[in-house]
Every structure is written in C-alpha cells, then in structure tokens.
Backbone as ProteinMPNN parsed JSONL, in Angstrom:
{"seq_chain_A": "MRNTEGARMLRAALCCVAAFCAGAIIAAPAAAGDLEAGRKKVRTTCQVCHGLNGLGTNPTVPNLAGESETYIVKQLKAFRSGARTHEQMSIIAKGLSDDDIANAAAYFSAIKVTATPPK", "coords_chain_A": {"N_chain_A": [[59.402, 4.988, -35.061], [58.779, 3.707, -31.941], [57.542, 0.8, -30.533], [57.038, -1.121, -28.045], [56.636, -4.517, -26.881], [55.787, -4.612, -24.221], [54.569, -2.098, -23.879], [52.393, -2.341, -25.621], [50.989, -4.396, -24.35], [50.375, -3.146, -21.945], [48.675, -1.055, -22.842], [46.581, -2.623, -23.848], [45.721, -3.869, -21.492], [44.871, -1.627, -20.021], [42.756, -0.766, -21.647], [40.995, -2.918, -21.308], [40.421, -2.696, -18.557], [39.201, -0.161, -18.538], [36.946, -0.689, -20.149], [35.647, -2.584, -18.551], [35.069, -1.054, -16.244], [33.387, 0.915, -17.354], [31.238, -0.678, -18.154], [30.376, -1.605, -15.662], [29.477, 0.742, -14.495], [27.375, 1.476, -16.214], [25.691, -0.741, -15.917], [24.977, -0.622, -13.288], [22.458, -0.683, -10.807], [19.8, 1.662, -10.315], [19.595, 3.854, -7.496], [17.766, 2.644, -4.759], [14.384, 3.513, -4.18], [12.599, 5.498, -1.723], [10.489, 3.991, 0.505], [8.445, 5.045, 2.213], [8.148, 7.68, 1.274], [7.364, 6.976, -1.25], [4.893, 5.73, -0.735], [3.421, 7.955, 0.105], [3.445, 9.487, -2.27], [2.095, 7.75, -3.981], [-0.386, 7.708, -2.706], [-1.291, 10.311, -3.189], [-1.133, 10.624, -5.958], [-1.335, 8.255, -7.542], [-3.178, 6.462, -6.518], [-5.96, 6.631, -7.154], [-6.373, 5.294, -9.59], [-4.608, 3.039, -9.562], [-4.783, 2.065, -7.028], [-4.028, 2.027, -3.497], [-3.048, -0.327, -2.698], [-1.87, -1.271, -4.937], [-3.389, -2.581, -6.798], [-5.228, -2.451, -9.707], [-8.031, -0.287, -10.106], [-10.037, -0.752, -11.877], [-10.8, -3.018, -14.606], [-9.28, -2.155, -16.826], [-7.021, -0.956, -15.933], [-3.652, -1.436, -15.143], [-2.324, -3.755, -12.73], [0.024, -2.931, -10.276], [1.205, -3.877, -8.038], [3.823, -5.638, -6.593], [5.226, -5.648, -8.952], [8.201, -5.458, -10.964], [10.662, -3.233, -9.812], [12.491, -1.975, -11.501], [11.169, -2.199, -13.961], [8.859, -0.604, -13.527], [10.024, 1.935, -13.118], [11.249, 2.289, -15.639], [8.985, 2.345, -17.347], [7.502, 4.563, -16.351], [9.32, 6.633, -16.838], [9.387, 6.467, -19.593], [6.757, 7.221, -20.229], [6.89, 9.837, -19.273], [8.833, 11.0, -20.946], [7.627, 10.799, -23.383], [8.12, 8.678, -25.011], [6.53, 6.512, -24.628], [3.025, 6.447, -24.795], [-0.044, 7.472, -23.295], [-3.245, 8.554, -22.566], [-3.911, 9.536, -19.868], [-1.648, 8.738, -18.289], [0.566, 9.892, -19.557], [0.264, 12.597, -19.011], [0.28, 12.618, -16.182], [2.825, 11.491, -15.584], [4.579, 13.424, -16.535], [4.644, 15.268, -14.511], [6.176, 14.102, -12.561], [9.113, 13.772, -10.624], [12.497, 12.437, -10.875], [13.047, 11.305, -8.382], [10.425, 10.985, -7.362], [9.494, 9.028, -9.127], [11.288, 6.898, -8.608], [10.66, 6.443, -5.917], [7.877, 5.787, -5.936], [8.012, 3.494, -7.521], [9.577, 1.848, -5.886], [7.821, 1.546, -3.748], [5.479, 0.262, -4.91], [6.698, -2.08, -5.904], [7.474, -3.332, -3.59], [5.214, -4.391, -2.473], [3.729, -7.316, -1.449], [2.413, -9.934, -3.281], [-0.134, -12.265, -3.189], [-1.744, -15.247, -4.184], [-4.588, -17.316, -4.33], [-5.185, -20.411, -5.604], [-8.007, -21.436, -7.593], [-10.546, -23.727, -6.416]], "CA_chain_A": [[58.45, 4.924, -33.965], [59.108, 2.57, -31.109], [56.358, 0.234, -29.9], [57.499, -2.352, -27.408], [55.612, -5.501, -26.481], [55.281, -4.2, -22.909], [53.659, -0.962, -24.057], [51.152, -2.862, -26.221], [50.264, -5.143, -23.311], [49.851, -2.167, -20.995], [47.516, -0.415, -23.476], [45.494, -3.608, -23.896], [45.211, -4.038, -20.123], [44.131, -0.415, -19.666], [41.492, -0.796, -22.394], [40.123, -3.895, -20.646], [39.974, -2.11, -17.289], [38.253, 0.912, -18.864], [35.698, -1.304, -20.617], [35.0, -3.197, -17.393], [34.528, 0.017, -15.4], [32.252, 1.521, -18.056], [30.131, -1.635, -18.061], [29.887, -1.633, -14.283], [28.727, 1.979, -14.261], [26.138, 1.407, -16.989], [24.84, -1.81, -15.411], [24.646, -0.415, -11.882], [21.054, -0.343, -10.63], [19.518, 2.965, -9.73], [19.415, 3.8, -6.057], [16.409, 2.258, -4.378], [13.559, 4.62, -3.726], [12.165, 5.553, -0.333], [9.153, 3.388, 0.576], [7.469, 5.948, 2.838], [7.9, 8.757, 0.308], [6.605, 6.346, -2.326], [3.506, 5.558, -0.276], [2.789, 9.281, 0.075], [3.24, 9.873, -3.672], [1.033, 6.875, -4.503], [-1.651, 8.153, -2.12], [-1.75, 11.566, -3.786], [-1.046, 10.675, -7.418], [-1.578, 6.988, -8.256], [-4.173, 5.636, -5.833], [-7.285, 6.633, -7.78], [-6.429, 4.254, -10.632], [-3.832, 1.832, -9.256], [-5.046, 1.657, -5.657], [-2.92, 2.091, -2.549], [-2.536, -1.696, -2.615], [-1.256, -1.603, -6.216], [-4.311, -3.335, -7.648], [-6.019, -1.542, -10.529], [-9.391, -0.095, -9.615], [-10.956, -1.298, -12.875], [-10.077, -4.002, -15.425], [-8.394, -1.572, -17.841], [-5.856, -0.374, -15.253], [-2.746, -2.513, -14.744], [-1.899, -3.946, -11.348], [1.447, -2.635, -10.109], [1.684, -4.547, -6.829], [4.8, -6.697, -6.802], [5.894, -5.517, -10.257], [9.626, -5.134, -10.878], [10.97, -1.813, -9.616], [13.146, -1.519, -12.731], [10.134, -2.08, -14.989], [8.019, 0.564, -13.231], [10.833, 3.127, -13.398], [11.409, 2.405, -17.095], [7.713, 2.733, -17.961], [7.162, 5.936, -15.967], [10.208, 7.54, -17.572], [8.948, 6.44, -20.996], [5.568, 8.085, -20.298], [7.317, 11.221, -19.053], [9.585, 11.489, -22.113], [6.816, 10.706, -24.588], [8.46, 7.455, -25.747], [5.315, 5.709, -24.49], [1.93, 7.4, -24.609], [-1.345, 7.086, -22.753], [-3.907, 9.832, -22.296], [-3.737, 9.988, -18.486], [-0.302, 8.511, -17.763], [1.509, 10.854, -20.14], [0.094, 13.847, -18.266], [0.713, 12.403, -14.798], [4.267, 11.235, -15.513], [5.315, 14.672, -16.783], [4.761, 15.967, -13.238], [6.958, 13.317, -11.604], [10.572, 13.909, -10.632], [13.185, 11.144, -10.818], [12.837, 10.771, -7.029], [9.034, 10.521, -7.285], [9.411, 7.773, -9.88], [12.012, 5.868, -7.85], [9.933, 6.163, -4.677], [6.641, 5.062, -6.267], [8.412, 2.164, -7.995], [9.997, 1.082, -4.707], [6.616, 1.224, -2.98], [4.674, -0.759, -5.589], [7.43, -3.345, -6.028], [7.604, -3.945, -2.265], [3.944, -5.011, -2.082], [3.726, -8.769, -1.65], [1.191, -10.402, -3.927], [-0.423, -13.687, -2.982], [-2.926, -15.707, -4.924], [-5.095, -18.627, -3.956], [-5.752, -21.043, -6.797], [-9.404, -21.86, -7.441], [-10.719, -25.14, -6.038]], "C_chain_A": [[58.694, 3.626, -33.213], [57.86, 2.08, -30.388], [56.749, -1.111, -29.305], [56.329, -3.246, -27.049], [54.986, -5.1, -25.143], [54.285, -3.058, -23.012], [52.336, -1.415, -24.66], [50.32, -3.605, -25.178], [49.637, -4.189, -22.297], [48.62, -1.462, -21.568], [46.32, -1.363, -23.512], [44.878, -3.793, -22.515], [44.386, -2.827, -19.7], [42.794, -0.345, -20.393], [40.504, -1.762, -21.744], [39.566, -3.34, -19.343], [38.942, -1.014, -17.554], [36.915, 0.343, -19.319], [34.935, -1.928, -19.458], [34.339, -2.131, -16.523], [33.32, 0.678, -16.055], [31.039, 0.614, -17.981], [29.541, -1.676, -16.672], [29.06, -0.396, -13.974], [27.385, 1.927, -14.972], [25.175, 0.4, -16.386], [24.41, -1.604, -13.967], [23.179, -0.039, -11.738], [20.907, 1.042, -10.016], [19.327, 2.798, -8.226], [17.956, 3.484, -5.743], [15.661, 3.477, -3.864], [13.187, 4.476, -2.258], [10.719, 5.066, -0.248], [8.104, 4.338, 1.148], [7.135, 7.117, 1.91], [7.089, 8.215, -0.867], [5.144, 6.166, -1.965], [2.76, 6.89, -0.32], [2.496, 9.719, -1.358], [2.119, 9.046, -4.284], [-0.318, 7.344, -3.98], [-2.182, 9.405, -2.814], [-1.823, 11.547, -5.31], [-1.557, 9.42, -8.117], [-2.788, 6.203, -7.749], [-5.512, 5.554, -6.554], [-7.407, 5.508, -8.802], [-5.769, 2.944, -10.216], [-4.028, 1.337, -7.83], [-3.817, 1.778, -4.776], [-2.271, 0.719, -2.404], [-1.914, -2.158, -3.937], [-2.126, -2.405, -7.153], [-5.214, -2.357, -8.38], [-7.46, -1.483, -10.067], [-10.448, -0.468, -10.641], [-10.144, -2.181, -13.824], [-9.128, -3.421, -16.474], [-7.112, -0.992, -17.249], [-4.935, -1.5, -14.791], [-2.485, -2.543, -13.242], [-0.401, -3.68, -11.279], [2.042, -3.316, -8.888], [2.643, -5.672, -7.194], [5.519, -6.644, -8.136], [7.354, -5.124, -10.033], [9.837, -3.622, -10.765], [11.591, -1.224, -10.885], [12.124, -1.291, -13.835], [9.286, -0.824, -14.765], [8.774, 1.855, -13.542], [10.94, 3.347, -14.901], [10.123, 2.897, -17.756], [7.329, 4.165, -17.609], [8.045, 6.948, -16.697], [9.838, 7.583, -19.05], [7.691, 7.292, -21.179], [5.983, 9.555, -20.196], [8.015, 11.805, -20.283], [8.754, 11.514, -23.391], [7.141, 9.488, -25.434], [7.306, 6.455, -25.686], [4.187, 6.695, -24.215], [0.672, 6.721, -24.081], [-1.981, 8.389, -22.287], [-3.652, 10.353, -20.879], [-2.283, 9.882, -18.019], [0.718, 9.495, -18.324], [1.457, 12.179, -19.389], [0.644, 13.698, -16.851], [2.223, 12.284, -14.708], [5.091, 12.495, -15.743], [5.518, 15.461, -15.488], [5.589, 15.236, -12.196], [8.447, 13.592, -11.751], [11.194, 12.509, -10.667], [12.998, 10.5, -9.444], [11.418, 10.248, -6.859], [8.896, 9.159, -7.955], [10.087, 6.649, -9.111], [11.24, 5.469, -6.598], [8.649, 5.379, -4.938], [6.962, 3.645, -6.725], [8.838, 1.279, -6.83], [8.778, 0.641, -3.902], [5.82, 0.099, -3.637], [5.401, -2.102, -5.651], [7.567, -4.065, -4.689], [6.32, -4.634, -1.801], [3.993, -6.495, -2.426], [2.371, -9.199, -2.192], [1.041, -11.889, -3.656], [-1.686, -14.037, -3.751], [-3.306, -17.091, -4.431], [-5.707, -19.259, -5.196], [-7.195, -21.471, -6.56], [-9.48, -23.347, -7.117], [-11.529, -25.872, -7.061]], "O_chain_A": [[58.8, 2.562, -33.822], [57.191, 2.857, -29.706], [56.782, -2.121, -30.007], [55.19, -2.797, -26.929], [53.776, -5.238, -24.962], [53.272, -3.048, -22.312], [51.275, -0.933, -24.262], [49.098, -3.46, -25.129], [48.511, -4.399, -21.847], [47.628, -1.286, -20.862], [45.189, -0.96, -23.242], [43.656, -3.866, -22.38], [43.326, -2.977, -19.092], [41.799, 0.09, -19.812], [39.315, -1.461, -21.64], [38.379, -3.493, -19.055], [37.921, -0.946, -16.87], [35.862, 0.84, -18.917], [33.711, -1.814, -19.388], [33.188, -2.283, -16.114], [32.334, 0.97, -15.379], [29.924, 1.089, -17.767], [28.323, -1.772, -16.52], [28.054, -0.478, -13.269], [26.363, 2.296, -14.393], [23.971, 0.648, -16.342], [23.559, -2.342, -13.469], [22.693, 0.83, -12.463], [21.782, 1.52, -9.293], [18.944, 1.729, -7.752], [17.04, 3.997, -6.386], [16.227, 4.349, -3.205], [13.441, 3.442, -1.64], [9.826, 5.657, -0.857], [6.994, 4.425, 0.622], [5.971, 7.496, 1.778], [6.232, 8.911, -1.411], [4.259, 6.417, -2.783], [1.603, 6.944, -0.736], [1.426, 10.259, -1.636], [1.287, 9.573, -5.022], [-1.294, 7.376, -4.73], [-3.39, 9.542, -3.007], [-2.514, 12.38, -5.898], [-2.158, 9.518, -9.187], [-3.349, 5.38, -8.471], [-6.138, 4.494, -6.559], [-8.44, 4.841, -8.868], [-6.3, 1.865, -10.482], [-3.492, 0.292, -7.462], [-2.69, 1.647, -5.254], [-1.101, 0.608, -2.037], [-1.479, -3.305, -4.048], [-1.659, -2.864, -8.196], [-5.886, -1.534, -7.758], [-8.044, -2.497, -9.685], [-11.635, -0.501, -10.316], [-8.916, -2.094, -13.839], [-8.252, -4.134, -16.964], [-6.217, -0.582, -17.988], [-5.387, -2.424, -14.115], [-2.432, -1.508, -12.579], [0.356, -4.15, -12.128], [3.262, -3.328, -8.721], [2.318, -6.545, -7.998], [6.343, -7.511, -8.425], [7.689, -4.522, -9.013], [9.262, -2.841, -11.524], [11.256, -0.111, -11.29], [12.204, -0.301, -14.563], [9.026, -0.071, -15.704], [8.222, 2.764, -14.161], [10.744, 4.462, -15.383], [10.165, 3.767, -18.626], [6.875, 4.91, -18.478], [7.567, 8.0, -17.123], [9.964, 8.628, -19.689], [7.569, 8.007, -22.174], [5.49, 10.404, -20.937], [7.81, 12.971, -20.621], [9.125, 12.168, -24.366], [6.512, 9.274, -26.47], [7.135, 5.645, -26.596], [4.374, 7.668, -23.485], [0.381, 5.564, -24.385], [-1.315, 9.228, -21.68], [-3.222, 11.494, -20.712], [-1.747, 10.819, -17.425], [1.646, 9.887, -17.616], [2.489, 12.809, -19.16], [1.389, 14.556, -16.377], [2.842, 12.909, -13.847], [6.189, 12.622, -15.2], [6.466, 16.239, -15.382], [5.697, 15.698, -11.06], [8.975, 13.639, -12.862], [10.49, 11.512, -10.505], [12.811, 9.287, -9.349], [11.219, 9.182, -6.275], [8.26, 8.252, -7.417], [9.522, 5.563, -8.974], [11.173, 4.288, -6.259], [8.364, 4.41, -4.235], [6.263, 2.7, -6.359], [8.5, 0.096, -6.79], [8.712, -0.495, -3.433], [5.52, -0.906, -2.993], [4.781, -3.149, -5.469], [7.757, -5.281, -4.659], [6.346, -5.387, -0.827], [4.268, -6.871, -3.565], [1.325, -8.87, -1.633], [1.969, -12.67, -3.867], [-2.575, -13.205, -3.932], [-2.446, -17.926, -4.152], [-6.642, -18.709, -5.778], [-7.56, -21.83, -5.441], [-8.601, -24.125, -7.49], [-11.777, -27.068, -6.912]]}, "name": "protein", "num_of_chains": 1, "seq": "MRNTEGARMLRAALCCVAAFCAGAIIAAPAAAGDLEAGRKKVRTTCQVCHGLNGLGTNPTVPNLAGESETYIVKQLKAFRSGARTHEQMSIIAKGLSDDDIANAAAYFSAIKVTATPPK"}
C-alpha cells in the first residue's frame, strides 16, 4: 500500500476544510424574522400576557422587550418540543411555526428598553 507524504497532507487539509465548513454551518445564526409579521403575531398571540410593548402584564410574566432574539427562539422551541414546560406557554408554542417564532423573537428583541434610575 502506497501512502505518500503529499497524499497525507492533502487528506489532512481536506479534513480541516470540512471541519471549518461544518462549524460555520452549525454556528450560522438563523435568518432574522420579519418585524411586521412579528408585531401581528404578538398582537394576536402574545399581547395578553407579554404586552405589545414586551412588558409582562403582571409580575409573574417575564418581560420580553429587548431580550436576545436567539434566547427567545430557543425558549419558544423548547416549549413547543416539550423540553421546557409551562401550563400556558406549552400550549401556545405548539401552535407556532418556525416563522412565527422567528418573527415574534425579532419583534420583541427589537424593542428598545430604557430605564431611569431612582433618585
């Protein structure tokens, strides 16, 4: 069996390129959602609890305004798959498509949050 130094180097280089490409594909962020479609979905599905402004309507509901888009997508998909559970969110998330999730996440993450420190 013949195994030249050049062939070994070529295989090593190809393995490095393949590993780099696989990492780039895995690490690539999901396509950004559509803000207007997100606003519409939030108005019909999320507003009652999370508000159109992304601020929870009572102290037990998390604020989503300005939250990381990646975080929101991850949590909604976890609710939808059952990896994370909550009485209401598990039911709601099951009815969301990947586009719905991306759009709502884009909308909530785009809300600018400002705070004034107490005097």
